Each structure stands twice: as C-alpha cells, then as structure tokens.
C-alpha positions, 0 to 999 in steps of 0.5 A: 644808260647801260650798267654793263661792263665794257672793259675786260681790263678794268671791270669798274668801267661801264657806260654810266662810269664813262659818262658820270665819273668825276675826273680825278687822279685816276680818270681822264676824259678827252673828246674829239675836236678838243684843243688838247686831243692831238696825239702829242697832248694825249701822250703828255697826259699819259706820261703824267699818269705813268709818273704818278699813280696810273689810271685810265684815259678815255679818248672819245668821251667829252668832258660833259660825258657825251660819247663820240665815235672815233670811227669818224677818223681816218684809219691813218689818224686812228693809227697815230693814236694807236702808236703814240706810246711808241712815238712820243713816250720813253722809256718803254711803258706799260700802257694797254690800249683797249678799243671798245664800242659803246652803243656802236661807237668806237672809243679808246681806253688807255689803261696806264700802269705806273712804274716806280723805278723809271721816270717817263718823258716825251721822246722828242723834247725830254719834257717830264709831266706829272698828274696831280689830282685832275690836272697834268703838270710839266715839271721843272728841273727841281720838280724832276729831282723831287719826283726821282727821290720819291720814286725811290721811296715808293719802291718799297710797296712794289717789293715782293715778300718772299716768305709770305704764307698764303693762309695769312690772307684775309680772304673775307676782305679780299672777297669784299674787294672782288665785289667792289670791282665786280670781278668774277675770277679768282681772288688771287688773280685779281691781286695780280691784275691790280699789280699787288702780286705776281704769279709764276708757275701757279705760285703767288708772291705778294708785294708789300702793298698787298700785305698792308692791305689784305694780310691778317697780320701785316706786322708779321712781315712789316715791323711797325705797320701799326697805329698807336694811340696815346691819351694824355691827361693835360696839354703836354706830355710829361715824364718821370713822376709827372708821367701823365699817360692815361691810355696807350693802345696799339692797333695791328691789322691790315689797313682797311680793318685799321680804319674801321677799328680806329673809327669806332675807337676814336668816336668813343674816345672823344668827348661831346661839347655844346656848340652854339648854332647861330641859325637855330639859336640852340646849343647843340652837342658836337664831338670834340673834333669833327669825324671828317677831319680826324678820319681823313687825317688817319686815312692820309697817314696810312696812305702816305707814311713811308713804310720802308722806314721801319720801327716807327708806327703812326702815332695819334696823340690825344691831349686836352686841347688838341689831337696830333697825328704823325707818320714817318717820311717827308711830304711826297713829291711836289707837295709842300706845307703851303700847297698841301690843300690843293696838291696830291701825290700818293706815297703808296699809290697801290694802297691808295688806289685800293682804298679808293676802290673799296670806298674808304675814301671818296676822293683822296685828292680832296682829303686835306681840303675836307679836313680844313672845311670840316674844322671851319664848319665846327668853328675850330682852329685851322688845321696845322701841318708841319714837317720835323725829323723826317715826319709829317704832323697834323694838329687839330686844335679844340677851341670850344672845349674850355668855354662851352662845357661850363655854360649853365643849362638854364642859360642855354634853355633861355637863349634858345627860347628867346632866340627869335627876339634877339637882333643881329647885334645881340646875336653877335655878342653871344657869338663873340662870348661863346668863341672867346669865353669873355670880352670887354665892352670895347671888344664887343663894340669893335667886333659888332661895329656898334657904339659902346653905350648900345653894347653896354645896354644890351649887356646889362639886359642880359645880366638882368636875365641871368644870361651873362655875368660881369666880373668886376667889383668897380662900378665904372670899369672899362676893363670889366669882363663879361661872360656867360653865367656858369653852371 
C-alpha cells in the first residue's frame, strides 16, 4: 500500500490511512452499496461532525478498507453527492469536498470544519445530529438545548488573542507538530490551516486554543491556565494548626509540555507497593496508581476544562488513600456521570484534535474506559466521577496501600517458592486476605464456597508455615481474625 499523501487539505491522509485508520470521532468511511450511503444519510453524518469536532468522511471506501471507484456512478448520481451540503444542510457550512484518485479509483473526501457558534440540521426536516465517538446520534429537544449551551462555552477557544506576541510561540513544539502532520509549509500557516490562527495582510492572530497549545507561557494571556498539585499528609485536608500540606507545586506551560512535566513529576511522587500476582504467585512492586489511569485523568482534565472560567486551575490533590483530579466547568453536551465511560464530546475540540495528532492520546474517546480498565487490572477501586460547584471531579482510590506494604519479606518469598503446590482454594484464601487485610473462617468459607472445617485446616497449616497469624486469645473463637504475618 502506498504511503504517499493523497490529500492536499489533510496531509495525514495516505492510502494506508484510508484503509487501516480506525473510525473515531474524526474519521468515518462510507462504501458504495451500503444502506447508509444515500446523499441524505451522508448529509446526516456530516451534520453530526459539524455539530461536534469536525473531521473527515471518506466516501468510496468500505468499512473493511476496500477502495471502490465512484466513477462507476452516473454523472447525475455523482452531482447529488457533490451538492448534498447545499441540498440537505443548513445553515451554510464549512465543508470542503476533495475528489481524489487512489490507484486510478475516484473517491470523495469531505473535510468538515466544526462551527462553535451555529447549530446545524437537515434542511428538509430540521433534525439535528451529533457525532459521538464513531456513531451519529439524532438529538431530541433536550439534547439540542444541551448542545446549544455547550457551544456557547466552546466559543472561548475560538476567540482571537489581540495582544499576542509571536515571539512567545514555542517554535520547537510547533516544528514537532509540523512533522507529525507531514506538513511542508510555514509553521504559522499550518496553524491557520488547522483553524488555530487567522492571517490578515501577512499578520497572524492566534486563537486561545493556539495559545494553550503552543505558547511558551499561556498564563500570560489566559489566567489560571495551569495545573496545581497538592500533597496532603493523611486522608483529609486540614487547616489552621493542623494544616497538613507537605507539598504544593504549580505547573505553568503549554498543554503538551504540561503533560510531559506532570507525567515525570507524578511518576516520582507515587509510592510503590507489593501486589499479589495470582498467576505467577509472586508479590510484584506496582505503583500507587496505574499510570494509564492518572495520566488519562490529567489529559482529560486539560482537554475538557472550561478555560473561559478563569481564576481556577486544574487541581491534583494527593491524599494517602486517594488521588483527586478536578477541573472547572460541568460535563460537556450529552455526557453524564452515568454514560461517561461510553460518551465523548470535547469541551475544547481544537485542543483535543491537536493532542491526538501529536500522539499524546491514542483515542480520546477511549480515555475514560482505559481509566476504568487499568484500575480494575490493578485490583483497585472503581474510579469515581462527580459534579459539584460546576466542577468535575475524578477520584482514584488506593485499596492496596494499607495492607500490602507490611507483609513480611520472608512470607512473600515462601509463598512464591511454594505457589505451585497450593490448590485453588488455598490461593483464594491468600487473595481474600491480601485484598481485605483480614478475615474470619466464615468470611473465607463464603468467599471460596468451601466448608469451614476444610478452611480451618488450611489456615492452621499456613500458621505452622509462619505465613498467617491468628488474632485471638480464645482457643475456640468463631470471630478470630486471620491475616498475613507482619514484617
């Protein structure tokens, strides 16, 4: 397959990209003969992109990546696809139709640029659509109201910064962005092509979105465009004579650099704990929180905060038992606490698009799902999202910090050596005690589904092997608690 660029409008698009790129918030394929490739249906897909984050719709490439040939259609049929933006979409929209040939086959590329001030609908029936991840949704009346409200917030990143000084641009970062997009022209012209700046009579004006992404010091133009990390000694924030802040750091930079700096800083700030790997029977060192969870949480906060609400930074609050990441502004558009794992709508789509172009996130629409998955794999609590005081809060709880750090080294070594000799019930006993720190015979019987006499026999054997201890002075005590031997 060719890696030559086939689009002059979007230099990322190659034959390989057309065939293999996964459909997402910004990319959609439509093949000939599919049920939803009538001009009206393609118009609805384009309306969804207009109301969301923009993107590219490719007509003439199947879901499987097979390139067809639109030249097999009659000229009259082709003209209907050429004019569908005028025939079925209102108000007038910013969609560029690019007709290109791949291996001699004609395909259409609809380049869609979202508009944050207007709401788009079908001209003939007033139906409104919104692209969410890789699907197109028809909105009801309440959905339309939410979209209108969120578009008003989105306007901030579109506003021009009148007093911006071009020497404040991070040119090395901008050059890196050029390379990612395979763009050969002037770097400032690239900002215009990506709708991050405007050019008038050879003078460039940057938008807030460009300042957040490429300025050396965004705080100079957008107050509180920063991230603040606070480490507390304990599980609560105390004040006065009990003030328990032990570290307070502020990070001020453009968003890509903020992500890099925070990634390095947080990795060094989190402690390591032992984690019981049930497959290998070894206690492995793992970080306090999985990187994929907290990094996605930080990136999402940077992408979705309401930068128009100035005076409030993104906060990362680090307690002994949890990490809280908060950003200003309510959840965007159709996203709710209940559907946050599956829905996506960028509060700042220009910012989100550039971060995806630069590889800071693989797929923004998968970010929240990855937070849940990585926490589950690390045997940690389910992530908690909540809205309060027009802010969004993500809480990651550390369940293993209290029990795993005190297990005796000799116990860990002995269990690892003998792991293959343990049966399934014995392994379940270890797992329960590791996760819950302690348990009674009844607890372990319920958890394993094995009778109490058998469980008691296993526990006595583990005590003789100096793996577990029994916390009770009574010889017969049904409430006696068993736990790992402490270091």
